[in-house]
N, C-alpha and C positions, 0 to 999 in steps of 0.2 A: 503493499499501499502507500510506504513511504517512497518507495522509487517511482510510480506512477504520479504522486503529488509532486517529486523533483522532475520528471519529464514535462508536466502541464506547467510548471513556473516557468520551464525554460523555455516551452515553447513560447509562453505570453511575453514572456521576455524579450526574445527574438523578435517576435512581432513587433514590439512597442520600438526596438531598436530600426526596425529596418522601415517602420511608418514615418519614424523622424528622420531618417534619412531620405525617403523620399520626398518630405515636406521641404526638407534644406535644400535637395536639388531644386525642386519646381519652384522655390523661391530665388535661386540663384540663378536659374535660366529666367525667371521674370525680371532680375535687374540687368543681365546681359542684354537682353533685348530693350529694354528701356535705355540703355545708354550706350547702345550701340550707335555709333558715328554714320555710319550708312544704312538707311532702312535696306530690308531685305528686299521689299517688292518694287524698288525704285528702278526706272531705268532711263538710260540715257535720252535725251530730246532727240527726235528723228530718229528712231529707230523703230 
């Protein structure tokens, strides 16, 4: 029973870490997009 509880706690802990890393990556991507000096959808005039 103790092993099952330990596995469950490790799984929940891993899930929390994973979700936090995903949130950080999403925020970093947002900042990169917001502070990019060249817009991604810009095309030169006359093209």
